[in-house]
C-alpha positions, 0 to 999 in steps of 0.5 A, a space after each residue: 484532510 481532516 482526521 475522519 478522512 485519515 482514519 477512513 483511509 488507514 482503515 481502508 488500507 488495513 482492511 485491503 491488506 487483510 483481505 488481499 492475503 486471504 485467498 478466495 480460491 484453493 491454493 497449495 499453501 495459504 502461508 506462501 500465498 499470504 507472504 507473496 501477496 503481503 510482500 507485494 503490497 509492502 513493495 508497492 507501498 514503498 515504491 509509491 512513497 518513494 515516488 511521492 517523496 521524489 516528486 515533492 521538492 523542498 521549494 514546493 514545485 513538482 519535479 520536471 518530468 
């Protein structure tokens, strides 16, 4: 992937996170909403990274599944 593609991906991810934590409906606590959604985004990214790294093998073959 070229640098432009990487920049575009990072920009889109940052924009997604920012827009995810801003509630579009009325909520009791904006801070609590932002913390919950932000935490979920972080956890999902950690899980996705772990799955990706687990599937990558030193010999280049995907894991048996």
